[in-house]
C-alpha positions as CSV (number, residue, x, y, z in Angstrom):
1,M,-9.4,-3.0,-46.0
2,K,-6.4,-5.9,-45.5
3,H,-7.7,-9.5,-44.9
4,K,-6.5,-10.1,-41.1
5,H,-4.6,-13.5,-41.5
6,H,-4.8,-15.3,-38.0
7,R,-1.2,-16.6,-37.1
8,R,-0.1,-20.1,-36.3
9,S,2.5,-18.6,-34.2
10,D,5.3,-15.9,-33.1
11,C,8.1,-17.9,-34.2
12,P,10.0,-16.1,-36.1
13,I,10.3,-19.3,-38.9
14,N,6.7,-19.3,-39.0
15,F,6.8,-15.9,-39.8
16,I,8.5,-16.7,-43.0
17,L,7.0,-19.0,-44.0
18,E,3.6,-17.3,-44.2
19,V,5.2,-14.4,-45.6
20,L,6.3,-16.3,-48.6
21,G,3.4,-19.0,-48.6
22,D,5.3,-22.2,-50.3
23,P,8.0,-22.7,-52.4
24,W,6.6,-20.9,-56.0
25,S,7.4,-17.9,-53.7
26,L,11.3,-18.3,-53.7
27,L,11.5,-19.2,-57.1
28,I,9.9,-16.1,-58.0
29,I,12.3,-14.2,-55.7
30,R,15.2,-16.5,-57.2
31,D,14.2,-15.3,-60.6
32,I,14.5,-11.9,-60.1
33,V,17.4,-11.7,-57.9
34,Y,19.7,-14.2,-60.4
35,F,17.9,-14.0,-63.9
36,G,16.8,-10.6,-63.7
37,K,13.0,-12.2,-64.5
38,K,10.6,-8.9,-64.1
39,T,7.4,-10.1,-66.3
40,Y,4.3,-12.9,-65.6
41,T,5.3,-14.2,-68.9
42,E,9.4,-14.4,-67.8
43,F,8.3,-16.4,-64.4
44,L,6.2,-18.6,-66.3
45,A,8.6,-20.0,-68.5
46,S,10.6,-21.0,-65.4
47,E,12.0,-24.7,-66.0
48,E,10.2,-25.8,-63.0
49,G,6.3,-25.2,-64.5
50,I,4.7,-22.8,-62.3
51,A,0.8,-23.1,-63.0
52,T,-0.8,-19.7,-64.6
53,N,-3.2,-19.7,-61.4
54,I,-0.4,-20.2,-59.3
55,L,1.8,-17.9,-60.5
56,A,-0.8,-15.0,-60.5
57,N,-2.0,-16.0,-56.3
58,R,1.6,-16.3,-56.0
59,L,2.7,-12.8,-57.4
60,A,-0.3,-11.2,-56.1
61,H,0.8,-12.5,-52.3
62,L,3.9,-11.4,-52.6
63,E,2.9,-7.8,-53.5
64,Q,0.4,-7.8,-50.6
65,Q,2.9,-9.1,-48.3
66,E,5.2,-5.8,-49.9
67,I,7.9,-8.1,-51.2
68,L,7.7,-7.1,-54.6
69,I,5.8,-4.1,-56.2
70,K,4.3,-4.2,-59.8
71,R,4.4,-1.1,-62.3
72,P,3.2,-0.7,-65.8
73,H,5.8,-1.7,-68.3
74,P,8.0,0.7,-70.1
75,T,7.1,-0.4,-73.6
76,N,4.2,-2.7,-73.7
77,E,0.9,-1.1,-71.9
78,R,-0.5,-4.5,-71.6
79,K,2.4,-5.6,-69.6
80,E,3.5,-5.1,-65.8
81,M,6.7,-5.6,-64.5
82,Y,7.7,-6.7,-61.1
83,A,10.2,-5.4,-58.8
84,L,11.8,-6.0,-55.2
85,T,10.8,-3.9,-52.3
86,E,13.5,-3.6,-49.7
87,K,11.9,-5.5,-47.8
88,G,12.0,-8.1,-50.3
89,L,15.7,-7.2,-51.0
90,D,16.3,-8.4,-47.4
91,L,16.0,-12.0,-48.4
92,I,18.9,-11.6,-50.7
93,P,21.2,-13.0,-47.8
94,L,18.6,-15.7,-47.3
95,L,18.2,-16.8,-50.8
96,V,22.1,-16.7,-50.9
97,E,22.7,-18.6,-47.9
98,M,19.9,-21.2,-49.2
99,A,21.8,-21.6,-52.2
100,N,25.1,-22.4,-50.4
101,W,23.5,-25.1,-48.6
102,S,21.8,-26.6,-51.6
103,A,25.3,-26.6,-53.7
104,E,27.1,-28.5,-50.8
105,H,24.6,-31.0,-50.2
106,D,23.0,-31.6,-53.4
107,P,24.8,-33.7,-55.1
108,Q,23.2,-32.5,-58.7
109,T,23.1,-29.0,-58.2
110,G,23.0,-26.6,-61.1
111,A,24.9,-24.2,-59.2
112,P,28.1,-22.6,-60.8
113,A,30.7,-24.0,-58.2
114,D,32.7,-20.9,-59.3
115,W,30.3,-18.9,-58.1
116,I,29.4,-20.8,-54.4
117,A,33.2,-20.9,-53.7
118,L,33.0,-16.5,-54.3
119,M,30.0,-16.5,-52.5
120,K,31.1,-18.2,-49.5
121,A,34.5,-16.8,-49.2
122,K,33.4,-13.3,-49.8
123,R,29.8,-13.3,-48.5
124,E,29.9,-9.7,-46.3
125,Q,31.1,-8.5,-49.9
126,M,29.3,-9.4,-52.2
127,L,25.8,-9.1,-50.5
128,P,25.7,-5.7,-50.7
129,L,27.1,-6.2,-54.8
130,I,23.6,-8.5,-55.1
131,R,21.1,-5.8,-53.5
132,E,22.8,-3.0,-55.7
133,T,22.7,-5.0,-58.6
134,V,19.1,-6.1,-58.3
135,R,18.1,-2.5,-57.2
136,Q,19.2,-1.4,-60.7
137,G,16.9,-3.5,-62.2
138,R,19.7,-5.8,-63.0
139,A,20.5,-9.4,-62.4
140,V,23.1,-11.9,-60.7
141,F,23.7,-14.0,-64.0
142,A,22.1,-12.9,-66.8
143,G,21.8,-10.0,-68.8
144,P,24.8,-7.9,-70.6
145,N,24.8,-5.9,-67.3
146,S,25.1,-8.9,-64.6
147,L,27.0,-8.8,-61.9
148,V,28.8,-11.9,-62.9
149,S,29.7,-10.1,-66.3
150,Q,31.0,-7.3,-64.3
151,L,33.6,-9.5,-61.8
């Protein structure tokens, strides 16, 4: 039986904050979309330094919210792999807009300027490409079959 959570309000901003839970959730989603991370160990290695208990909690929460799905690793039975569900893939435009806003307002941004310019100029063409890339288990920036390497 699912735990019933009392919503603070019916505000759409409140809803997304309750679904995502905290900033760690967005960083996990970022790691999947942009860097192709799929395992607990890969998420743990992210530069922000998430604690193991927080990571485990966030992954479970995102799974419960049907943002992520957990599957057995194909070559290592002791590992599990995480992927975005269709509901999770629907967060890609939000992630892109947050990155664009941050790149514009953060003087120390690590976002590649050419990528941000492309996303601003061709947002409507790029969003379906990003979604399909992630749906196929690939990433925007990382890996030999990354979206960037194919552009």
